[in-house]
One Martini backbone bead per residue (centre of mass of N, CA, C, O) as a GRO file, in nm:
protein
  243
    1UNK     BB    1   8.342  16.679  13.967
    2UNK     BB    2   8.617  16.795  14.110
    3UNK     BB    3   8.830  16.821  13.890
    4UNK     BB    4   8.650  17.009  13.707
    5UNK     BB    5   8.599  17.251  13.914
    6UNK     BB    6   8.919  17.327  13.912
    7UNK     BB    7   8.892  17.430  13.632
    8UNK     BB    8   8.972  17.652  13.379
    9UNK     BB    9   8.760  17.707  13.119
   10UNK     BB   10   8.944  17.918  12.951
   11UNK     BB   11   9.152  17.656  12.887
   12UNK     BB   12   8.939  17.532  12.697
   13UNK     BB   13   8.912  17.331  12.396
   14UNK     BB   14   8.638  17.281  12.203
   15UNK     BB   15   8.575  16.990  11.990
   16UNK     BB   16   8.507  16.908  11.629
   17UNK     BB   17   8.487  16.672  11.368
   18UNK     BB   18   8.472  16.632  11.003
   19UNK     BB   19   8.448  16.344  10.786
   20UNK     BB   20   8.585  16.191  10.481
   21UNK     BB   21   8.647  16.065  10.209
   22UNK     BB   22   8.891  16.110   9.966
   23UNK     BB   23   8.672  15.974   9.791
   24UNK     BB   24   8.357  15.930   9.673
   25UNK     BB   25   8.454  15.649   9.546
   26UNK     BB   26   8.599  15.344   9.480
   27UNK     BB   27   8.627  15.356   9.164
   28UNK     BB   28   8.845  15.620   9.172
   29UNK     BB   29   9.060  15.468   9.269
   30UNK     BB   30   9.363  15.381   9.285
   31UNK     BB   31   9.506  15.076   9.265
   32UNK     BB   32   9.669  15.092   9.532
   33UNK     BB   33   9.431  15.184   9.704
   34UNK     BB   34   9.249  14.950   9.657
   35UNK     BB   35   9.429  14.734   9.782
   36UNK     BB   36   9.437  14.863  10.063
   37UNK     BB   37   9.129  14.868  10.112
   38UNK     BB   38   9.071  14.565  10.075
   39UNK     BB   39   9.221  14.486  10.341
   40UNK     BB   40   9.050  14.664  10.530
   41UNK     BB   41   8.761  14.555  10.448
   42UNK     BB   42   8.783  14.265  10.561
   43UNK     BB   43   8.773  14.371  10.871
   44UNK     BB   44   8.483  14.546  10.820
   45UNK     BB   45   8.297  14.347  10.711
   46UNK     BB   46   7.935  14.295  10.674
   47UNK     BB   47   7.746  14.069  10.547
   48UNK     BB   48   7.913  14.053  10.276
   49UNK     BB   49   8.059  14.300  10.205
   50UNK     BB   50   8.195  14.517   9.997
   51UNK     BB   51   8.438  14.734   9.937
   52UNK     BB   52   8.245  14.948   9.826
   53UNK     BB   53   8.051  14.953  10.074
   54UNK     BB   54   8.271  15.012  10.297
   55UNK     BB   55   8.360  15.301  10.181
   56UNK     BB   56   8.146  15.471  10.338
   57UNK     BB   57   8.356  15.444  10.601
   58UNK     BB   58   8.648  15.577  10.540
   59UNK     BB   59   8.632  15.854  10.704
   60UNK     BB   60   8.718  15.723  10.988
   61UNK     BB   61   8.998  15.691  10.850
   62UNK     BB   62   9.300  15.858  10.817
   63UNK     BB   63   9.416  15.693  10.568
   64UNK     BB   64   9.112  15.745  10.392
   65UNK     BB   65   9.071  16.034  10.496
   66UNK     BB   66   8.915  16.359  10.570
   67UNK     BB   67   8.913  16.696  10.668
   68UNK     BB   68   8.631  16.955  10.655
   69UNK     BB   69   8.590  17.007  10.977
   70UNK     BB   70   8.634  17.245  11.251
   71UNK     BB   71   8.519  17.278  11.579
   72UNK     BB   72   8.517  17.561  11.802
   73UNK     BB   73   8.527  17.623  12.172
   74UNK     BB   74   8.498  17.904  12.408
   75UNK     BB   75   8.512  18.013  12.736
   76UNK     BB   76   8.353  18.290  12.912
   77UNK     BB   77   8.301  18.517  13.131
   78UNK     BB   78   7.941  18.612  13.200
   79UNK     BB   79   7.853  18.737  13.453
   80UNK     BB   80   7.684  18.457  13.608
   81UNK     BB   81   7.864  18.305  13.370
   82UNK     BB   82   7.872  18.224  13.027
   83UNK     BB   83   8.052  18.242  12.710
   84UNK     BB   84   8.031  18.126  12.372
   85UNK     BB   85   8.281  18.067  12.130
   86UNK     BB   86   8.229  17.994  11.781
   87UNK     BB   87   8.432  17.807  11.540
   88UNK     BB   88   8.500  17.738  11.188
   89UNK     BB   89   8.685  17.499  10.989
   90UNK     BB   90   8.655  17.503  10.630
   91UNK     BB   91   8.712  17.268  10.346
   92UNK     BB   92   8.879  17.106  10.080
   93UNK     BB   93   9.151  17.193  10.198
   94UNK     BB   94   9.305  17.036  10.446
   95UNK     BB   95   9.572  17.186  10.489
   96UNK     BB   96   9.454  17.476  10.540
   97UNK     BB   97   9.266  17.412  10.791
   98UNK     BB   98   9.500  17.277  10.965
   99UNK     BB   99   9.676  17.535  10.967
  100UNK     BB  100   9.471  17.727  11.099
  101UNK     BB  101   9.436  17.556  11.353
  102UNK     BB  102   9.742  17.549  11.441
  103UNK     BB  103   9.773  17.860  11.456
  104UNK     BB  104   9.568  17.894  11.685
  105UNK     BB  105   9.712  17.722  11.901
  106UNK     BB  106   9.990  17.862  11.886
  107UNK     BB  107   9.876  18.164  11.949
  108UNK     BB  108   9.650  18.088  12.209
  109UNK     BB  109   9.734  17.756  12.299
  110UNK     BB  110  10.039  17.787  12.445
  111UNK     BB  111  10.039  17.562  12.705
  112UNK     BB  112   9.998  17.367  13.004
  113UNK     BB  113   9.701  17.496  13.075
  114UNK     BB  114   9.589  17.361  12.828
  115UNK     BB  115   9.282  17.210  12.679
  116UNK     BB  116   9.124  16.941  12.527
  117UNK     BB  117   8.779  16.883  12.413
  118UNK     BB  118   8.590  16.567  12.355
  119UNK     BB  119   8.393  16.323  12.201
  120UNK     BB  120   8.598  16.067  12.168
  121UNK     BB  121   8.882  16.200  12.127
  122UNK     BB  122   9.097  15.974  12.194
  123UNK     BB  123   8.989  15.788  11.941
  124UNK     BB  124   8.957  16.034  11.724
  125UNK     BB  125   9.011  16.349  11.697
  126UNK     BB  126   9.315  16.362  11.797
  127UNK     BB  127   9.449  16.151  11.611
  128UNK     BB  128   9.339  16.254  11.339
  129UNK     BB  129   9.466  16.529  11.342
  130UNK     BB  130   9.762  16.431  11.372
  131UNK     BB  131   9.779  16.249  11.119
  132UNK     BB  132   9.704  16.471  10.908
  133UNK     BB  133   9.935  16.660  10.969
  134UNK     BB  134  10.164  16.474  10.897
  135UNK     BB  135  10.087  16.428  10.607
  136UNK     BB  136  10.125  16.763  10.554
  137UNK     BB  137  10.371  16.872  10.729
  138UNK     BB  138  10.258  16.953  11.017
  139UNK     BB  139  10.327  17.088  11.301
  140UNK     BB  140  10.264  17.005  11.604
  141UNK     BB  141  10.100  17.111  11.849
  142UNK     BB  142  10.136  17.095  12.174
  143UNK     BB  143   9.840  16.963  12.227
  144UNK     BB  144   9.917  16.711  12.014
  145UNK     BB  145  10.212  16.646  12.131
  146UNK     BB  146  10.249  16.300  12.270
  147UNK     BB  147  10.524  16.217  12.256
  148UNK     BB  148  10.637  16.031  12.544
  149UNK     BB  149  10.386  16.041  12.704
  150UNK     BB  150  10.198  15.994  12.958
  151UNK     BB  151   9.871  15.958  13.004
  152UNK     BB  152   9.864  16.195  13.240
  153UNK     BB  153  10.014  16.407  13.036
  154UNK     BB  154   9.769  16.435  12.860
  155UNK     BB  155   9.587  16.733  12.745
  156UNK     BB  156   9.290  16.571  12.777
  157UNK     BB  157   8.939  16.563  12.717
  158UNK     BB  158   8.666  16.313  12.772
  159UNK     BB  159   8.332  16.276  12.799
  160UNK     BB  160   8.315  15.964  12.764
  161UNK     BB  161   8.520  15.888  12.975
  162UNK     BB  162   8.394  16.030  13.214
  163UNK     BB  163   8.125  15.860  13.203
  164UNK     BB  164   8.257  15.571  13.262
  165UNK     BB  165   8.425  15.533  13.521
  166UNK     BB  166   8.619  15.278  13.403
  167UNK     BB  167   8.412  15.183  13.181
  168UNK     BB  168   8.485  14.984  12.867
  169UNK     BB  169   8.219  14.852  12.720
  170UNK     BB  170   8.082  15.137  12.616
  171UNK     BB  171   7.922  15.334  12.392
  172UNK     BB  172   7.854  15.692  12.414
  173UNK     BB  173   7.674  15.922  12.296
  174UNK     BB  174   7.611  16.253  12.276
  175UNK     BB  175   7.299  16.236  12.236
  176UNK     BB  176   7.240  16.063  12.481
  177UNK     BB  177   7.355  16.251  12.696
  178UNK     BB  178   7.172  16.488  12.624
  179UNK     BB  179   6.913  16.345  12.704
  180UNK     BB  180   6.981  16.279  12.998
  181UNK     BB  181   7.050  16.608  13.049
  182UNK     BB  182   6.853  16.792  12.894
  183UNK     BB  183   6.978  16.854  12.602
  184UNK     BB  184   6.933  17.023  12.331
  185UNK     BB  185   6.869  16.913  11.998
  186UNK     BB  186   6.870  16.914  11.673
  187UNK     BB  187   6.594  16.811  11.432
  188UNK     BB  188   6.690  16.981  11.139
  189UNK     BB  189   6.936  16.798  11.089
  190UNK     BB  190   7.207  16.638  11.050
  191UNK     BB  191   7.403  16.351  11.063
  192UNK     BB  192   7.689  16.181  11.056
  193UNK     BB  193   7.593  15.979  10.823
  194UNK     BB  194   7.555  16.247  10.611
  195UNK     BB  195   7.813  16.402  10.548
  196UNK     BB  196   7.912  16.267  10.286
  197UNK     BB  197   7.667  16.337  10.107
  198UNK     BB  198   7.667  16.643  10.150
  199UNK     BB  199   7.946  16.677  10.027
  200UNK     BB  200   7.953  16.497   9.750
  201UNK     BB  201   7.656  16.586   9.641
  202UNK     BB  202   7.612  16.906   9.761
  203UNK     BB  203   7.843  17.077   9.873
  204UNK     BB  204   7.766  17.160  10.196
  205UNK     BB  205   7.961  17.319  10.407
  206UNK     BB  206   7.778  17.503  10.575
  207UNK     BB  207   7.604  17.271  10.696
  208UNK     BB  208   7.837  17.121  10.827
  209UNK     BB  209   7.935  17.348  11.008
  210UNK     BB  210   7.669  17.386  11.166
  211UNK     BB  211   7.672  17.098  11.281
  212UNK     BB  212   7.946  17.116  11.427
  213UNK     BB  213   7.876  17.363  11.611
  214UNK     BB  214   7.645  17.214  11.762
  215UNK     BB  215   7.831  16.998  11.892
  216UNK     BB  216   7.998  17.192  12.054
  217UNK     BB  217   7.768  17.298  12.226
  218UNK     BB  218   7.682  17.030  12.346
  219UNK     BB  219   7.956  16.955  12.473
  220UNK     BB  220   7.969  17.206  12.661
  221UNK     BB  221   7.710  17.144  12.811
  222UNK     BB  222   7.795  16.876  12.923
  223UNK     BB  223   8.039  16.969  13.084
  224UNK     BB  224   7.880  17.158  13.274
  225UNK     BB  225   7.715  16.929  13.397
  226UNK     BB  226   7.961  16.779  13.512
  227UNK     BB  227   8.008  17.042  13.708
  228UNK     BB  228   7.709  17.143  13.805
  229UNK     BB  229   7.587  17.334  13.599
  230UNK     BB  230   7.422  17.531  13.411
  231UNK     BB  231   7.256  17.639  13.143
  232UNK     BB  232   7.343  17.724  12.813
  233UNK     BB  233   7.233  17.971  12.646
  234UNK     BB  234   7.186  18.094  12.328
  235UNK     BB  235   7.257  18.396  12.392
  236UNK     BB  236   7.564  18.285  12.487
  237UNK     BB  237   7.619  18.246  12.172
  238UNK     BB  238   7.901  18.292  11.956
  239UNK     BB  239   7.959  18.343  11.612
  240UNK     BB  240   8.243  18.272  11.403
  241UNK     BB  241   8.377  18.332  11.121
  242UNK     BB  242   8.550  18.237  10.882
  243UNK     BB  243   8.851  18.322  10.722
   0.00000   0.00000   0.00000
């Protein structure tokens, strides 16, 4: 992809978010939230599922979910290739972690030369982040403030969209593309469907953050494959601890 080859990778922020429902289960919702979820659940239910059963998927929707982890990766030139620095923002207080993430973007990635990159980011990560920031009264960083912009003016890269080449019929997962491009993915970790239970039942934020950071690494490796570049080795990945 010629357009990707022309990009300065040091200006790209690779990211992934992990989300859960705002409450552990449907039964503890306040009555007004139950009524609102009941309406939403009618459109989402499959095979006569109840609103309680559908609530397991509430974390997908910014109106009923919250972000518990944001994984971020940035590439830097290193020898004959690149070095990837990975950092996670995680915690129970969504407002705090969103503020920390916004401060990072405002402090280090404020300018028209910078881009965000995620897998299915245009449909999920980017709007979810923006909506939750607005809920908490956080001013959107320049990279997320797309109001009034034309589609081609939005500074985002989406590896799923890049893979589609204009075909909008199918969703292609990050794991599937990793398999196609022979990118190793962890076999001893959780998957996206388990994040809610690991959070609400085990409260293992460290495990979720590790899973999120590994998705950022896979995303970055896929992007480099799209550019026709070699594999980013594990020894070229540096983990930065949470603040």
